[in-house]
KOLDO-158725 format. One line per 8 residues: number of its first residue (from 1); their letters; for each residue x negated, y negated, z negated of C-alpha. Coordinates in steps of 0.2 Angstrom, whole numbers, plus 2048, in hexadecimal, padded with zeros to 3 digits. Each point is the difference from the previous one (the first is absolute). Example, Ala and Ser with C-alpha at 12.3 -4.5 7.8 and 13.67 -1.06 7.14 Angstrom:
BEGIN
1	as	7C2 816 7D9 | 7FA 7EF 803
This chain:
BEGIN
1	xxxxxxxx	800 800 800 | 7FA 7EF 804 | 805 7F0 7F6 | 7FE 7EE 804 | 7FC 7F5 7F1 | 806 7EE 801 | 7F8 7F1 7F6 | 80E 7F3 803
9	xxxxxxxx	7FE 7EE 804 | 805 7F3 7F2 | 805 7EF 7FC | 7F8 7F7 7F1 | 800 7EF 7F7 | 7EE 803 7FA | 7F0 7FA 809 | 7F7 80E 809
17	xxxxxxxx	7F0 804 7F7 | 7F4 80E 7FC | 80F 80A 7F9 | 804 803 812 | 7F6 80F 803 | 802 811 809 | 80F 80A 7F9 | 7F7 80D 7F5
25	xxxxxxxx	810 809 7FB | 806 805 811 | 7EE 805 805 | 7FF 80B 7F0 | 810 809 806 | 7F9 802 811 | 7F0 807 7FA | 809 80D 7F5
33	xxxxxxxx	80B 806 810 | 7F0 801 80A | 7F7 80A 7F2 | 80F 80D 800 | 7FB 805 811 | 813 805 803 | 807 7EF 807 | 7FB 7F2 80B
41	xxxxxxxx	801 7ED 7FB | 7FE 7EF 807 | 802 7EF 7F9 | 809 7F1 807 | 7F9 7F1 7F6 | 80C 7F2 805 | 7F5 7F4 7F6 | 7EF 804 806
49	xxxxxxxx	806 803 812 | 806 7EE 802 | 7F4 7F4 80A | 800 7F5 7F0 | 806 803 7EF | 80A 7F0 7FE | 80B 7FE 810 | 80F 7F5 7FD
57	xxxxxxxx	807 7F6 7F2 | 812 7FE 7FB | 801 7F2 7F3 | 7F5 806 7F1 | 800 812 806 | 7F2 807 80B | 803 80F 80B | 7F1 80B 800
65	xxxxxxxx	7FD 80E 80D | 80A 807 80F | 812 7FC 803 | 80D 80E 7FD | 802 801 813 | 7EE 802 802 | 800 80E 7F3 | 80E 809 809
73	xxxxxxxx	7F7 7FE 811 | 7F0 807 7F9 | 809 80F 7F9 | 807 803 811 | 7EF 804 806 | 7FC 80D 7F3 | 805 812 7FD | 805 805 7EE
81	xxxxxxxx	80C 80C 7F7 | 803 7F6 7F0 | 7FE 7ED 7FB | 7F9 7FA 7F0 | 801 7EE 7FA | 7F7 7F7 7F2 | 80B 7F4 7F6 | 7F8 7F2 7F5
89	xxxxxxxx	80A 7F1 7FB | 7FF 7F2 7F2 | 80A 7F0 7FE | 7F2 7F7 80B | 7FF 80E 80D | 80E 807 80B | 7FD 80D 80D | 811 7FF 807
97	xxxxxxxx	7FD 813 800 | 812 805 7FE | 804 7F7 811 | 7F2 809 807 | 806 810 7F9 | 811 7FD 808 | 7F8 7FD 811 | 7F5 80F 7FF
105	xxxxxxxx	80F 80B 7FC | 809 7FA 80F | 7F2 803 80B | 7FB 811 7F9 | 811 806 7F9 | 7FB 813 7FD | 7ED 7FD 7FA | 7FE 803 7ED
113	xxxxxxxx	7FD 7EF 7F8 | 7F5 800 7F0 | 7FC 7F1 7F5 | 7F4 7FD 7F2 | 7F5 7F3 7F8 | 801 7F6 7F0 | 811 7F8 803 | 808 810 803
121	xxxxxxxx	7F9 808 7F1 | 807 7F2 7F5 | 811 7FF 808 | 803 811 808 | 813 800 7FB | 802 7F1 80B | 7F7 808 80F | 808 811 7FF
129	xxxxxxxx	811 7F7 803 | 7FA 7FB 811 | 807 80D 80C | 7F2 7FC 80D | 7F3 808 7F4 | 7FF 813 7FF | 7F2 802 7F2 | 7F8 7F5 7F3
137	xxxxxxxx	7EE 804 7FA | 7FD 7F9 7EE | 7F0 7FE 7F7 | 7F0 807 807 | 804 806 811 | 7F1 809 807 | 806 812 7FA | 812 7FC 802
145	xxxxxxxx	7FF 7FB 812 | 7F7 810 805 | 80D 80A 7F7 | 80E 7F7 808 | 7F9 802 811 | 7FE 813 7FC | 812 800 7FC | 806 7F7 80F
153	xxxxxxxx	7F5 80C 80A | 809 80F 7F8 | 7F1 806 7F6 | 808 7FD 7EF | 811 7FB 7FA | 804 7EE 7FB | 804 806 7EF | 7ED 804 7FE
161	xxxxxxxx	7FB 7EE 804 | 7FC 7F6 7F1 | 800 7ED 7FF | 80E 7FD 80C | 812 7FA 800 | 80D 805 80C | 813 801 802 | 80A 810 7FD
169	xxxxxxxx	80E 805 80D | 80C 7F5 7F7 | 7F5 7F1 800 | 7FA 801 7ED | 7EE 7FC 7FD | 7F5 80F 7FC | 7F0 7FC 7F7 | 7F2 80D 800
177	xxxxxxxx	7F4 802 7F1 | 7F2 7F4 801 | 7F0 805 808 | 7F2 803 7F3 | 7F2 7F3 800 | 7F2 805 80C | 7EE 801 7FC | 7FA 7F1 809
185	xxxxxxxx	7EF 808 805 | 80A 80C 80B | 809 7F3 80A | 7F7 7FC 810 | 7FB 7EE 804 | 80C 7F5 80A | 802 804 812 | 7F9 7EF 805
193	xxxxxxxx	7FD 807 812 | 812 7FF 803 | 801 7ED 7FB | 7FB 7F1 80A | 7F2 7FD 7F5 | 7F8 7F3 80C | 80F 7F5 7FD | 7FE 800 7ED
201	xxxxxxxx	7EE 7FE 801 | 7FE 7F2 80D | 810 7F6 7FC | 802 803 7ED | 804 7EF 7F9 | 7F4 7F5 7F5 | 7F0 80B 800 | 7F1 7FE 80B
209	xxxxxxxx	7FA 812 7FB | 806 810 808 | 80B 807 7F2 | 809 810 7FD | 80B 806 7F1 | 7FE 80F 7F5 | 809 809 7F2 | 7F5 809 7F3
217	xxxxxxxx	80D 805 7F4 | 812 802 7FD | 80C 7FA 7F2 | 7FD 7F6 7F1 | 801 806 7ED | 808 7F0 7FA | 812 7FC 801 | 802 7ED 803
225	xxxxxxxx	812 7FA 800 | 7FF 7F9 812 | 7F6 80E 809 | 809 80C 80B | 7F2 80B 806 | 805 80D 7F4 | 80E 805 80D | 7F3 803 80D
233	xxxxxxxx	7F1 808 7F7 | 807 805 7EE | 7F7 7FB 7F1 | 7F1 80C 800 | 7F1 7F7 806 | 7F5 80A 80C | 7F0 7FA 807 | 7F6 807 80F
241	xxxxxxxx	7EE 806 7FD | 7F3 7F2 802 | 7F7 80A 80E | 810 801 80A | 804 7EE 7FE | 7EF 7FB 805 | 800 80C 80F | 80F 7F7 806
249	xxxxxxxx	7F9 7EF 7FF | 7F0 806 809 | 80B 807 80D | 80A 7F0 802 | 7EF 7F7 802 | 7F9 80C 80D | 810 802 80A | 807 7EF 800
257	xxxxxxxx	7F2 7F5 7FB | 809 7FB 7F0 | 7F8 7F2 7F5 | 80D 7FE 7F3 | 80A 80D 7F6 | 811 7FC 7F8 | 804 80C 7F2 | 813 801 7FE
265	xxxxxxxx	801 80B 7F1 | 80E 7FB 7F3 | 7F2 802 7F2 | 7EF 803 807 | 7F7 7FF 7F0 | 809 80C 7F5 | 7F1 80C 7FF | 7F1 7F4 7FE
273	xxxxxxxx	7F3 80E 802 | 808 804 812 | 7FE 7EE 804 | 7EE 800 7FB | 7FD 80F 80A | 808 7F8 810 | 7F5 7F1 7FE | 7F0 80A 7FD
281	xxxxxxxx	803 80A 80F | 804 7F1 80B | 7F0 7F8 7FB | 7F6 811 802 | 807 801 812 | 7FD 7EE 804 | 811 7FD 807 | 7FF 7ED 7FD
289	xxxxxxxx	812 7FC 802 | 80B 7F3 7F8 | 80B 807 7F3 | 812 7FB 7FA | 80C 807 7F4 | 810 7F8 806 | 80C 804 7F2 | 7F2 7FB 7F3
297	xxxxxxxx	7F7 806 7F1 | 809 801 7EF | 7F7 7F4 7F4 | 802 80D 7F2 | 7F6 80D 80B | 7F2 7F4 805 | 7EF 7FF 7F7 | 7F0 7F8 805
305	xxxxxxxx	7F9 811 807 | 80F 803 80B | 800 7EF 807 | 7ED 800 803 | 802 811 809 | 80E 7F9 80B | 7F6 7F0 804 | 7F1 80A 805
313	xxxxxxxx	80B 80B 80B | 806 7F1 809 | 80F 7F8 7F6 | 800 7ED 801 | 812 7FC 7FE | 808 807 7F1 | 812 801 7FB | 801 801 7ED
321	xxxxxxxx	812 803 7FC | 808 7F6 7F2 | 813 7FF 806 | 805 7F6 7F1 | 7F8 7F5 7F3 | 80E 801 7F4 | 7FE 80D 7F2 | 813 803 800
329	xxxxxxxx	800 804 812 | 7F1 80A 800 | 808 80B 7F3 | 810 801 80B | 7F5 805 80F | 7F8 80D 7F5 | 7EE 7F9 801 | 7F5 7FC 7F2
337	xxxxxxxx	7F4 7F2 806 | 7F1 7FA 7F5 | 7FE 7EE 807 | 7EF 7FF 7F8 | 7FA 810 80A | 808 7F8 80F | 7F6 7F0 7FE | 7F0 80A 7FD
345	xxxxxxxx	803 80A 810 | 803 7F0 80A | 7F0 7F9 7FA | 7F6 80F 804 | 808 801 811 | 7FB 7EE 804 | 7EF 804 7F9 | 7FF 80E 80D
353	xxxxxxxx	806 7F4 80E | 812 806 802 | 80F 7F6 805 | 80E 805 7F4 | 813 7FE 802 | 80F 806 7F7 | 813 800 802 | 80D 7FA 7F4
361	xxxxxxxx	812 807 801 | 80E 7F5 7FB | 812 804 7FD | 801 80F 7F5 | 812 804 7F9 | 7FE 7F8 7EF | 7F3 7F3 804 | 804 7EE 7FA
369	xxxxxxxx	7F9 7F0 808 | 7F4 7FF 7F2 | 7FA 812 802 | 7FC 7FC 813 | 7F8 7F0 7FC | 7F5 808 7F3 | 7FC 80E 80C | 7FA 7F3 80D
377	xxxxxxxx	7F6 7F5 7F4 | 7F7 80F 7F9 | 7FB 806 811 | 7FA 7EF 805 | 7F5 7FE 7F1 | 7F7 810 805 | 7F2 7FD 80C | 808 808 80F
385	xxxxxxxx	7FB 7FA 811 | 812 802 807 | 811 805 7F9 | 80F 805 80A | 810 7FD 7F8 | 80D 80D 806 | 812 802 7FD | 806 810 7F9
393	xxxxxxxx	807 80C 80D | 80B 80C 7F6 | 7FD 810 80A | 80F 80C 7FF | 7FF 80C 7F1 | 7F1 7F8 7F8 | 802 7FC 7EE | 802 7ED 804
401	xxxxxxxx	80D 804 80C | 80A 80B 7F4 | 7FF 7F2 7F3 | 806 7F3 80D | 80F 80B 804 | 804 804 7ED | 800 7EE 7FC | 80C 7FC 80E
409	xxxxxxxx	7F3 7F5 809 | 7FF 80C 80F | 80D 80B 808 | 7FB 813 802 | 807 7FF 812 | 7F6 7F0 804 | 7F3 809 80C | 7F6 7F0 804
417	xxxxxxxx	802 7F3 7F2 | 7FB 7EE 804 | 7EF 7FC 7F7 | 7FF 7FA 7F3 | 80D 808 7F5 | 805 7F5 7F2 | 7FC 806 7EE | 80A 801 7F0
425	xxxxxxxx	7FA 7EE 7FC | 7FE 7F7 810 | 807 7FF 812 | 7F8 806 80F | 7FC 7EE 805 | 7F8 7FD 7F0 | 7F4 80F 803 | 7FC 7F9 811
433	xxxxxxxx	7FD 7EF 7F8 | 7F3 808 7F4 | 7F7 808 80E | 7FE 7F0 80A | 7FB 7F7 7F0 | 7F3 80E 7FD | 7F8 7FE 811 | 7FE 7ED 7FD
441	xxxxxxxx	7F9 802 7EF | 7F3 80C 806 | 7FB 7F5 80E | 7FF 7F1 7F4 | 7F5 80A 7F4 | 7F4 804 80D | 7FE 7F0 809 | 7F2 7F9 7F6
449	xxxxxxxx	7F6 811 802 | 803 801 813 | 7FD 7EE 805 | 7F2 7FB 7F4 | 7F1 805 80A | 7F6 7F8 80E | 7F2 806 80B | 7F6 7F9 80F
457	xxxxxxxx	7FB 80E 80C | 7ED 7FF 805 | 7FD 804 812 | 7F4 80D 7FB | 80E 80A 7F7 | 80C 800 80F | 7FF 80F 80B | 809 804 810
465	xxxxxxxx	80D 80E 7FF | 807 802 812 | 806 7F4 80D | 804 7EF 7F8 | 801 808 7EF | 7F2 7FC 7F3 | 7FF 806 7EE | 7FB 7F8 7EF
473	xxxxxxxx	7FE 80C 7F2 | 80A 7FA 7F1 | 800 80E 7F2 | 804 7F3 7F3 | 811 7FD 809 | 805 812 800 | 80D 7FC 7F1 | 80B 7F6 80C
481	xxxxxxxx	7FC 808 811 | 80D 807 80B | 801 813 7FF | 80A 80E 807 | 80F 7FF 7F4 | 801 7ED 801 | 7F9 7F9 811 | 806 7EE 7FD
489	xxxxxxxx	7F9 7FE 7EE | 7F0 7F5 802 | 802 7ED 7FE | 7EE 7FE 807 | 7FE 7F1 80C | 7F2 7FC 80B | 7FB 7EE 806 | 7F5 7FD 810
497	xxxxxxxx	7F8 7F0 7FA | 810 7F6 7FC | 80C 80A 80B | 809 80F 7F8 | 801 811 809 | 813 803 801 | 803 812 805 | 7FE 809 7F0
505	xxxxxxxx	803 813 7FE | 7FD 803 812 | 7FE 811 807 | 7EE 804 803 | 803 804 812 | 807 7EF 802 | 7F1 7F8 7F8 | 7F4 80A 80B
513	xxxxxxxx	80A 7FD 811 | 808 7EF 7FE | 7F7 7F7 7F1 | 804 7EE 800 | 7FF 7FE 7ED | 809 810 7FC | 7F9 809 7F0 | 804 80D 7F3
521	xxxxxxxx	7FA 803 7EE | 7FF 813 7FE | 7F7 809 7F2 | 7EE 7FA 7FE | 800 7F6 810 | 807 7F1 809 | 802 803 813 | 802 7EF 809
529	xxxxxxxx	7FD 7F7 811 | 7FC 7EE 803 | 80D 7F4 806 | 7F8 800 812 | 7F9 811 800 | 7EE 7FA 7FE | 7F3 809 7F6 | 802 7FA 7EE
537	xxxxxxxx	7EE 805 7FD | 7F9 7F3 80C | 80E 7F3 804 | 7FA 7F4 7F2 | 811 800 7F6 | 802 803 7EE | 80C 80E 7FA | 808 7FE 7EF
545	xxx	80A 80E 7F8 | 80D 7FC 7F2 | 807 80E 7F6
């Protein structure tokens, strides 16, 4: 049996950043099918197959990927016996997947249609009611999808398949027993050869480096009130062996020329000895890649030795999770945070040369305005380089969602609530006002730090990079430089004699090819071009940097 797996296009209100990487989930499923040796598989990646990630705009919503018509046209050129669709959705991302499912069912009325993915695992009761869907895969899908294809092929019965939901003859949902958690070292690496990797590498937003994503573990042993990943991975943390992780990184570098690895684990540092082993092996094999842990490092798990090892392995931008500066809210979230330890870890990270950011979540069910203000002020007083102030998104069936429902703040039938949701003590608008106030407070608190320095570039320290682009090394400005997660952060300004260069945050290809005063402050370096594209080393002009 041959299955076509579809990664659907989507609409989003979020800016596209480094989080837009290759879809590992569906690539893992494809790898498991290939490994079985019993079935064929192909992937239609409707995001990566588009000529550009961000194609059209509709108000604040941006459509990313192929149109539904293009997806159906592509399907018409392929041969398959079953269709699988990955479903992901939040309040800020809408795949329009149900409309796509209807269109696919009309075009292929007798082909078994299977859906899986995070959203389906959270809300399978909603999706099984959709008569266009034949089977739902919940939780980890690698073993389940192979069993389901075996059943569709007549090798086993449907009753023998774990981890699926289907309908009985009278239309009632039948939920099979859950699939046991797998040994992660037995799961094959994602089938990236079935993905348009060149698109993700060449056109991935906001990075100059060739980047790829990787998962080194599954699940998280903690039970934060807002986290929904337990519905996907369960609560038993499982980490791959250090050797297998580093082998995959080495493969990505050799096969795709990867220079940057984005670790997507829910909690990478649960087993610190394993992290040290990974870092040591990366250094021993001289992989020399930039490392990111996108979901972050729990402050409670951080220590000097761990952060030093990560830095030596290539970590430069650190997300050290705080989530709330209010002790009352921390207790509700179920996190014990020692602020003195957080401060010590921040100071050590800065000593190493890391840029450190965090996120604060606002709008938990029992929060008052004073609670949220305390959370914001506490976070701002800590020496973070960047703070993201996020509105709580109560994912279905999380503890926070259940509390909103029990308090009458949210209806159980409200699938896509407007964010933010009001709390017991304040309205949704008041929560939104606090978020806007927090952003302004943080900016004001950092203005003196960010704009209090000046430097005159000596011609001898300016070197040519490529085309019209020249470079000045500025390691002392790293704390406010643009970086992968915030490419518009730097307030740095450059003056050519008394004339300002006006094109800040320019893409490096623009600086190289067009020049004309475009510039960027990225990491340890300032990339810039003179106003008339003359050589700044010999044109006799003075270049002053204010940061």
